[in-house]
Steps between C-alpha positions, in 0.01 A plus 500: 500500500657160585658324203373148435777242525465248217711294271405456132577222257383429146451137395433363156422154365377426144263793441411555868631810685486544874567818692571397860520725807636366827405707801591419868194348657326188624512272195193614304515399132280665236502447125303748286307604805384143578614270774796272409299174542218642293722598205741202490268198530728198454763400766780503240424860405489602866828327585668643190397856582592479874820299462749794540332605824493142629866446410626816671249462790369853454133414430372635834700823487375647168169597351504415128300704247525374145346639178504237228400516132531291189553131449333219692476434873800265513724751314371776730593290809857469368511874421396578855776266627766690300358835615515395869853371453618830348327701776661281769843560347438875530405446865809292580779429249625199701182305411613487136734202553225297662244589228754448218574146623130414454489657156257778584715795387509395134217607274361203298548604135268240353208631305256393230665367183381673185282336242691415180365545148392180320412343834197488723681622808849544642582129460183333368485442125203489269376147425716327242336293225698268275211438266 
């Protein structure tokens, strides 16, 4: 049986987790079994998710299969971006310098700030009354 050639990368952003598989192909992009344009609706989400492929000019040479869960759609798009970046670095280590210069290699550590006691939210206070 012929072994499938694929490169795997895990991407995370906030609470979103993306498992990305890059397979040599014609440039087909699927997210959770749906077409890329159907899943990521806004142009900013689409450009964010595809940016590593556009930067390295490898969009037409790979089929991308992404399984995404958790978070919102914008966080998922950034998670897919990191997953693609990591998979591309497995494919060719020399692409790392180019991707690192654009800040795509680093995982964004920002998450939701916790709610504090005695307050309505993380920062918002309960209404203060002098009298």
